[in-house]
C-alpha positions, 0 to 999 in steps of 0.5 A, spaced: 418 369 297 419 362 298 415 362 305 409 358 307 404 360 312 404 355 318 398 351 320 399 348 327 393 346 331 394 350 337 392 356 341 398 360 339 397 366 334 401 364 327 402 370 324 403 377 327 402 384 324 407 386 318 412 391 319 411 397 315 418 399 314 424 395 312 429 391 317 434 396 320 441 395 319 445 390 324 451 394 327 457 393 324 460 388 328 454 383 327 454 385 320 461 383 320 461 377 324 463 370 321 456 367 323 449 368 322 446 373 326 439 376 326 435 380 331 427 378 332 421 381 336 418 375 340 412 379 342 410 381 335 413 375 331 418 379 326 425 380 324 428 386 326 435 385 323 439 380 319 446 380 317 449 378 310 451 371 313 444 369 315 442 371 308 447 367 304 445 362 309 438 361 308 438 364 301 433 369 303 434 377 301 433 382 307 427 384 303 424 377 304 425 377 311 421 383 312 414 379 312 414 372 314 415 370 322 420 366 324 416 361 325 415 360 318 423 358 317 422 352 322 419 345 319 412 343 322 414 338 327 419 344 330 413 349 330 409 348 336 416 347 340 418 353 338 411 357 340 411 354 347 418 356 348 416 363 346 410 363 350 415 362 356 419 367 354 414 373 353 412 371 360 418 372 363 420 365 365 427 362 363 428 358 358 435 354 356 440 359 352 441 354 346 436 350 342 436 345 336 431 346 330 430 344 323 429 349 318 427 350 311 432 354 307 429 357 300 432 352 295 428 347 299 433 343 303 432 342 311 438 343 315 439 342 323 441 348 326 444 350 333 441 357 336 445 361 341 440 366 344 440 372 349 434 375 351 432 382 353 425 385 356 424 392 353 421 397 357 415 397 352 414 391 353 417 387 348 421 381 349 427 380 343 433 376 342 439 376 339 440 369 336 447 366 333 445 360 328 450 354 327 449 349 322 450 342 325 446 338 320 453 334 319 454 333 326 446 330 327 447 326 321 453 323 324 449 322 330 443 318 327 448 314 323 451 312 329 445 310 332 443 307 326 450 303 327 449 301 334 442 299 333 444 294 327 450 292 332 445 290 337 441 286 332 447 283 329 449 281 336 442 277 337 441 273 331 449 271 333 446 268 339 440 266 336 444 262 331 448 259 336 442 257 340 439 254 333 445 251 331 445 247 338 437 245 338 438 243 330 443 238 332 439 235 337 433 235 333 437 232 327 438 226 332 431 225 333 430 226 325 435 221 325 432 215 329 425 216 325 428 217 318 432 210 319 426 206 322 421 209 318 425 206 312 427 200 315 419 199 316 418 200 309 423 194 307 420 189 312 418 183 308 410 182 308 408 189 309 402 191 306 401 196 302 397 200 306 403 200 312 408 201 307 405 207 304 404 210 312 411 209 313 413 213 307 409 218 309 412 218 316 419 219 312 417 224 307 414 229 313 421 228 317 425 230 311 420 235 310 422 237 317 429 236 316 428 242 311 426 246 316 432 245 321 436 247 315 432 254 315 433 255 322 440 254 320 440 260 315 441 265 322 448 262 323 451 260 316 449 260 308 445 255 305 448 251 300 443 251 294 441 244 291 438 247 285 434 242 280 429 242 275 423 244 279 415 245 277 413 251 280 405 250 280 406 243 284 410 247 289 405 252 290 399 248 290 403 245 296 405 251 299 398 254 298 395 248 302 399 249 307 397 257 308 390 255 308 391 251 314 396 255 317 394 263 316 388 265 320 381 264 317 380 271 317 385 271 311 383 267 304 388 264 300 387 263 293 392 261 287 391 262 280 395 259 274 395 261 267 397 257 261 404 254 260 409 250 263 412 252 269 419 249 270 425 252 273 432 250 275 432 252 283 433 249 290 426 247 293 428 249 300 429 256 297 423 257 294 419 254 299 422 259 304 421 265 299 413 264 299 413 263 306 416 269 308 411 273 303 406 270 306 408 272 313 409 279 311 402 279 308 399 276 314 402 282 318 400 287 314 392 284 314 391 283 322 383 284 321 384 279 315 384 280 308 386 276 302 392 273 299 392 272 292 397 268 289 398 267 281 403 264 276 404 265 269 409 264 264 411 270 260 416 270 254 420 278 253 422 279 246 429 283 244 425 289 242 418 289 246 418 293 253 420 289 259 417 288 265 423 291 269 429 294 265 435 289 266 431 283 264 434 280 259 429 277 253 427 270 254 422 265 257 420 267 264 416 264 270 412 270 274 410 269 281 406 274 284 403 275 291 398 280 292 395 282 299 389 287 301 393 290 307 395 296 309 400 298 304 407 300 304 408 308 304 413 311 298 419 312 304 419 305 306 418 302 299 425 305 297 428 301 303 424 295 303 430 290 301 435 293 307 437 288 311 434 290 319 430 295 315 423 293 319 417 298 320 414 293 326 415 294 333 421 291 337 421 284 338 416 284 332 420 283 326 428 282 325 428 285 319 430 279 315 424 276 311 424 281 305 432 281 304 432 274 305 427 273 299 431 278 295 437 274 296 434 268 294 431 270 287 438 274 286 441 267 287 437 264 282 438 270 277 431 272 277 428 279 279 423 282 284 418 288 284 414 291 289 408 296 287 404 298 294 399 303 295 397 305 302 390 303 305 389 298 298 395 293 299 401 291 296 403 286 290 410 283 290 412 280 283 418 275 282 421 273 276 425 267 275 428 264 268 424 258 265 426 252 263 425 250 255 423 243 257 417 240 260 418 239 268 419 231 269 413 228 272 415 223 278 414 216 277 414 211 282 420 207 282 421 200 286 426 200 292 433 199 290 437 193 292 442 196 298 449 194 299 450 189 304 455 186 309 458 180 310 459 180 317 464 186 319 464 189 325 462 196 325 463 201 331 457 205 332 459 211 337 453 216 338 450 219 345 443 219 344 440 212 345 435 213 340 439 215 334 445 210 337 440 204 336 436 206 330 443 205 327 445 199 330 439 196 327 440 199 320 447 196 320 445 189 323 439 189 317 444 191 312 449 184 314 454 188 319 455 186 326 455 192 331 458 194 337 456 200 341 459 206 345 456 213 347 463 217 346 469 217 344 472 215 350 468 208 351 470 207 344 477 207 345 475 202 350 471 197 345 477 197 340 481 194 346 476 189 348 476 187 341 483 188 338 483 187 330 475 185 330 473 193 328 472 193 321 469 201 321 468 206 327 461 210 325 461 216 330 457 223 331 461 229 332 459 232 338 459 228 344 460 229 351 467 227 354 470 226 347 467 227 341 468 225 334 474 229 332 478 227 338 476 220 337 479 220 330 485 223 332 486 218 338 485 212 333 490 215 329 495 216 334 494 209 335 496 207 329 490 203 327 488 203 320 481 203 321 476 207 317 472 212 320 466 215 317 463 222 321 456 224 322 454 231 323 448 236 324 452 241 319 456 241 312 464 240 314 466 244 308 471 248 312 474 242 316 473 237 310 481 237 308 484 237 315 479 231 317 481 227 311 488 228 312 487 226 320 484 219 316 476 221 316 474 216 309 467 219 309 462 224 312 454 223 313 450 229 313 444 228 319 438 225 318 441 219 315 438 216 309 438 208 309 440 208 302 446 213 303 448 209 309 449 203 306 453 206 300 457 210 304 459 204 309 460 199 303 464 205 300 468 206 306 470 199 307 473 199 301 478 204 302 
């Protein structure tokens, strides 16, 4: 008949004696009503009559309504509510006339319904009800969709606020990094410096550059990262990442790396690859609060034209395969299908943004790759990533001598920077390159400096964001005074959108913080030639 006997852990009876006779025919008004209507004996738990619309609505015939109780129509989570409500009615307590339930109809669908009921207590002790049923499935769907939309908007607003905060933090952090990078690079070029000290300076510079990449990852909250793709050896990258994870993950989680034979060069963005591995590792860590294993494996595979492919859409060719396996709680099938949807998370409020795995999915897609996930509840999860392999060996880094830098011939450069350490680092770097330097802490002081040194300043090197008057306002003021002085702007974020307008205003070059000494020397020399 299609009904399933209910099983609920409760003291209420779940079945009642079956009626020995067929359901009685409803009266004419009920029979021809446009809504589904049924009468039910709540005391004994059986249907008394159902009209044709009720049969059409549920898919059951009158004969099939003879044996089941009303409880059998309800989904399991609503059965206890029904039993509690029925107990109150039989005891003579007042209950609301309307109630919402989910019912399971004959074809297996689950529908939301609103029941309007009128109750009678007959002299024979039977509590009966006449119930009109309304389908509110679409209304409930719209309500749930609206709730999800509101939650998503709230998350987006929070992310936007985080993005604005991150951009401000990154600006200040970039000033600190600019100072460290420039002083480290200057120190590494000091004549007579021992090889040990030079190596230490280079390590400081490398770590500062790594911090810069972390800052750019923070800025992913507020803008889309621009990929800088180049040949990249994933074996070297994963060896570094696994060492980092072994130091940073809890001691209860063991991290291993297994590499198969072959070459692992791909055309990829280094920062994106690091972010991808880190996101998967964090996801694995959260799945193993009591500890476990995180296994990373790397292999090179070849997909032939006529053989079975790991994923249906994969093109034939050589692929680098990255697998990340944890022994955590696993992911349920219903959650697995939503895994890469933005803002979807099974973590509690404030414990996850729901953006980590979608970010991985986006990074893989930007690199023309594929991602697959297999999970078993209670056993763990494996993410497998496929990236197109390069046909050539990855270039091995070779030590190279420090290049000669373009130098000045005593030209005066006006350095405009509000951060004292960054300003002094820039000034000393330029002085070491053979330039004369005068300083200002904002645009207004820079204009005063131009008045003090009429005709002497050959170039203005200015930060964009400063109190009082920033770099863009200074650029406009210089042009309003018809001063033919080239201006180079310093910024903590790319200027792609403003670039044309700034060039029209007279900006000749711009530098992204933190500034590399070699880049600074080349840009200043090039700007002075314009």
